[in-house]
C-alpha positions in Angstrom: -23.0 -17.5 -7.1 -21.5 -14.2 -5.9 -20.6 -10.9 -7.6 -16.9 -10.5 -8.5 -15.0 -8.0 -10.6 -12.8 -9.8 -13.2 -10.3 -8.9 -15.8 -10.8 -10.8 -19.2 -8.2 -8.7 -21.1 -5.5 -6.2 -20.2 -6.3 -2.5 -20.6 -7.7 0.6 -18.8 -10.3 0.7 -16.0 -13.0 -0.2 -18.5 -11.8 -3.8 -18.7 -13.0 -4.4 -15.2 -16.3 -6.4 -15.5 -18.8 -7.5 -12.9 -19.5 -11.2 -13.2 -21.3 -13.9 -11.2 -18.9 -16.5 -10.1 -18.9 -19.7 -8.0 -16.6 -19.5 -4.9 -15.5 -23.0 -3.9 -15.8 -24.4 -0.4 -12.6 -24.2 1.7 -10.2 -27.1 1.2 -7.6 -28.2 3.8 -5.9 -25.3 5.5 -8.4 -22.8 3.9 -11.2 -20.5 5.1 -14.1 -19.0 3.3 -14.7 -15.3 4.0 -17.8 -13.1 3.5 -16.1 -9.9 2.5 -17.3 -6.6 4.0 -14.7 -4.2 2.5 -12.1 -4.6 -0.2 -9.1 -2.4 -0.6 -8.1 -0.7 -3.9 -4.4 -0.2 -4.7 -2.1 0.8 -7.5 -0.9 -2.8 -7.7 -4.5 -3.7 -8.8 -4.0 -1.4 -11.8 -0.6 -2.9 -12.6 -2.2 -6.4 -12.8 -5.1 -5.0 -14.8 -2.8 -3.4 -17.3 -0.5 -6.4 -17.6 2.5 -4.7 -16.0 2.5 -7.6 -13.6 1.5 -11.0 -15.1 -1.5 -12.7 -13.5 -0.3 -15.9 -11.8 -3.7 -17.5 -12.4 -4.0 -16.6 -16.1 -7.2 -15.1 -17.6 -9.8 -14.2 -16.5 -8.8 -13.3 -13.0 -10.6 -11.6 -10.1 -8.8 -8.4 -9.3 -7.6 -7.2 -5.9 -5.5 -8.7 -3.0 -6.6 -6.9 0.1 -9.9 -7.4 2.0 -11.5 -7.8 5.4 -14.6 -9.8 6.4 -16.0 -12.6 8.4 -15.1 -16.3 8.4 -18.2 -18.3 7.1 -16.6 -21.7 6.6 -13.4 -23.5 7.7 -11.6 -26.3 6.0 -9.9 -29.3 7.6 -6.7 -28.7 9.5 -7.5 -25.1 10.5 -7.3 -24.7 14.3 -6.7 -21.0 15.0 -9.7 -19.5 13.1 -13.4 -20.4 13.4 -16.7 -19.4 11.8 -17.6 -15.9 13.0 -14.1 -14.6 13.4 -13.3 -11.2 12.0 -10.2 -11.4 9.7 -8.2 -9.4 7.2 -5.6 -10.3 4.7 -3.3 -9.1 1.9 -2.4 -11.9 -0.5 -3.0 -13.4 -3.9 -5.5 -12.1 -6.5 -9.2 -12.6 -5.8 -10.2 -9.8 -3.6 -12.8 -8.0 -5.6 -15.6 -10.3 -4.7 -18.4 -10.8 -2.2 -16.8 -14.0 -0.9 -13.5 -15.7 -1.3 -11.7 -18.9 -0.3 -8.3 -18.1 1.2 -5.3 -19.8 2.9 -6.0 -19.6 6.7 -2.3 -19.0 7.5 -2.3 -15.7 5.5 -5.2 -14.2 7.3 -5.0 -12.3 10.6 -7.6 -11.8 13.3 -9.0 -8.3 13.5 -9.1 -6.6 16.9 -12.5 -5.2 17.9 -11.3 -1.6 17.7 -10.4 -1.9 14.0 -13.3 -1.7 11.5 -13.6 -3.8 8.3 -13.2 -0.6 6.2 -10.1 0.5 8.1 -8.6 -3.0 7.7 -9.4 -3.1 4.0 -7.9 0.4 3.6 -4.7 -0.5 5.4 -3.6 -4.1 5.2 -1.5 -3.6 2.1 -0.7 0.1 2.6 -0.3 -0.1 6.4 1.8 -3.3 6.3 3.9 -1.7 3.6 4.5 1.4 5.8 5.3 -1.0 8.7 8.2 -2.7 7.0 9.4 0.4 5.1 9.8 2.4 8.3 10.8 -0.4 10.7 12.8 -2.8 8.7 13.9 -1.6 5.2 15.3 1.6 6.9 14.6 2.0 10.6 13.3 5.4 11.1 13.6 7.1 14.5 14.5 10.3 16.3 17.1 12.3 14.2 16.0 10.7 10.9 15.1 13.0 8.1 13.0 11.3 5.4 11.5 12.3 2.1 8.2 10.6 1.3 6.9 11.0 -2.2 3.1 11.2 -2.8 2.7 12.1 0.9 -1.1 12.4 0.5 -1.6 9.1 -1.2 -2.6 5.7 0.3 0.8 4.6 1.6 2.0 8.2 1.9 -0.5 9.3 4.5 0.1 6.3 6.7 3.9 6.6 6.3 3.9 10.3 7.2 1.9 9.8 10.4 3.9 6.7 11.4 7.3 8.3 10.6 6.4 11.4 12.7 5.2 9.1 15.5 8.6 7.5 15.5 10.3 10.9 15.8 11.4 11.6 12.3 11.5 14.9 10.4 9.2 14.3 7.5 9.3 16.0 4.1 6.5 15.1 1.7 6.0 15.8 -2.0 2.4 16.4 -3.2 0.7 17.4 -6.3 -1.6 20.2 -5.1 -2.1 22.7 -2.3 -5.1 20.7 -1.1 -2.9 17.6 -0.8 -0.2 19.7 0.9 -2.7 20.6 3.6 -3.7 17.0 4.0 -0.1 15.9 4.4 0.6 18.7 6.9 -2.4 17.8 9.0 -1.1 14.2 9.0 2.3 15.3 10.5 4.5 16.3 7.6 7.0 19.0 8.7 7.5 20.3 5.2 5.6 19.8 1.9 6.8 20.3 -1.6 4.5 20.9 -4.6 6.5 18.7 -7.0 4.6 20.1 -10.1 5.5 23.7 -9.3 8.8 23.3 -7.5 12.2 21.7 -8.0 11.9 19.1 -5.2 15.7 18.5 -5.0 16.4 22.3 -4.5 13.6 22.5 -1.9 15.0 19.5 0.0 18.5 21.1 0.0 16.9 24.3 1.3 14.8 22.7 4.0 17.7 20.6 5.3 20.3 23.3 5.1 22.2 21.2 2.6 22.4 18.1 4.9 19.8 16.2 2.8 17.9 13.1 3.8 18.7 9.8 5.4 16.1 8.0 3.3 13.8 8.6 0.4 10.6 6.5 0.1 9.4 6.5 -3.5 6.2 4.9 -4.7 6.2 7.1 -7.9 9.0 5.6 -9.9 10.0 6.9 -13.3 9.3 10.6 -12.9 11.1 11.0 -9.6 14.2 9.1 -10.6 17.1 9.8 -10.6 16.4 13.2 -8.9 15.5 11.4 -5.7 19.1 10.3 -5.4 20.2 13.9 -5.2 18.0 14.3 -2.1 20.2 11.8 -0.1 23.2 12.4 2.0 26.2 10.0 1.6 25.3 6.5 2.6 21.6 7.3 2.4 18.9 4.9 1.4 16.8 5.1 -1.8 13.7 2.9 -1.2 11.6 2.3 -4.4 8.4 0.5 -3.5 6.0 1.5 -6.3 5.8 2.6 -9.9 2.8 5.0 -10.1 4.4 6.9 -13.0 6.0 3.9 -14.7 8.8 1.7 -13.8 12.4 3.0 -13.3 14.5 2.2 -16.3 17.7 0.3 -15.9 20.5 2.5 -14.6 24.3 2.3 -14.2 24.9 1.1 -10.6 28.0 3.3 -10.5 25.5 6.2 -10.2 25.0 5.2 -6.5 28.8 5.5 -5.9 28.9 8.9 -7.6 26.0 10.2 -5.6 27.5 9.3 -2.3 27.9 5.5 -1.9 24.1 5.2 -1.7 22.0 2.1 -1.0 19.1 1.3 -3.3 16.4 -1.3 -2.8 13.1 -2.4 -4.4 11.3 -4.2 -1.6 8.0 -5.9 -1.6 5.6 -6.9 1.2 5.5 -10.5 -0.1 9.0 -11.1 1.0 8.9 -9.2 4.3 5.7 -11.1 5.4 6.5 -14.5 3.8 6.8 -16.2 7.2 3.7 -16.6 9.2 5.3 -15.2 12.4 6.5 -12.1 10.5 3.0 -11.6 9.1 1.4 -11.8 12.5 4.0 -9.6 14.1 3.7 -6.9 11.4 -0.1 -6.9 11.6 0.1 -6.6 15.4 2.4 -3.6 15.2 0.0 -2.0 12.6 -3.1 -2.7 14.7 -1.4 -1.3 17.8 -0.3 2.0 16.2 -3.7 2.4 14.6 -5.6 1.4 17.7 -3.7 3.9 19.8 -4.8 6.7 17.5 -1.2 7.6 16.6 -1.9 6.6 13.0 -5.3 7.2 11.5 -6.5 5.4 8.4 -8.3 7.8 6.2 -10.8 5.8 4.2 -11.8 8.8 2.1 -13.5 7.0 -0.9 -16.0 4.2 -0.8 -17.5 2.7 -4.0 -20.0 -0.2 -4.5 -18.2 -3.2 -5.9 -19.9 -2.7 -9.3 -18.1 0.7 -9.6 -14.6 -0.7 -9.4 -13.8 0.8 -12.8 -14.6 4.3 -11.5 -12.5 3.7 -8.5 -9.6 2.8 -10.7 -10.1 5.8 -12.9 -10.2 8.2 -10.0 -7.2 6.6 -8.4 -5.1 6.7 -11.5 -6.2 10.3 -12.2 -4.8 11.4 -8.9 -8.3 12.4 -7.8 -8.1 10.6 -4.5 -6.3 10.8 -1.2 -5.9 8.2 1.5 -7.5 4.8 1.1 -10.1 3.6 -1.3 -12.4 0.7 -0.6 -15.1 -1.2 -2.5 -18.1 -2.4 -0.6 -19.5 -5.8 -1.9 
């Protein structure tokens, strides 16, 4: 039996309960992992609240991002062995001391990446990887607006976009978070609670606006984000921290400048094994070089998962949050 944090009913952070569970031995194509660090993300809260339905029913073990050591290997697994350091982002089941997992969805960790770094970046860093390199390819001459620039994905995306040569504008909720975003490479920061971010973007860009807006906030930043885009610009909605965007008339995109709008997810971008491995290698390379740092600013014992959720949803955290089993 191992400790695991489960959801027996939908609700607030208080519904996260610490239970003893039996983790099965790995079957064909699976590995068993002793987990050393577990990532905490907004998507975990979405599942907890019922915004996203659990594919395994109730109760379920929360979390989908962790890093640890392989302790058992099922039949048919040839590229991983006991003792290998691995990380993954995948189905529910992460908030636990151990878990059984599909071997082809795990990636080997380089020696210069710690377990805590990996747990703090597999979802957020892989998200930043596809957002900046595939959904809209950022480079020299790109001007991008990144909402929640001091958040988990935001801090990674700010650093990476700057590394790729972009001009980065970030929205933040406080002066302290503005300082964090600036230290991470943001050229400009906007205090969205105190300032009209559309007006500030127009001022910062001299009226030229942005090529792309990366929005993990959702309801409260839409449709104003569209007014930050130049004609043919990209609105990339990848999260719903303030609630989901309501249905809108698609003709709005034409009226705002023949804009593109997309709601991507990592599951689709990393669906193929070769894409997963390539994306992870790109992430490990940019982090290993020091160009992108993974700020694991908050660590909680596994038993304090509810507090971690409360702090995350209360906007009391910056960077990555990990649980330590």
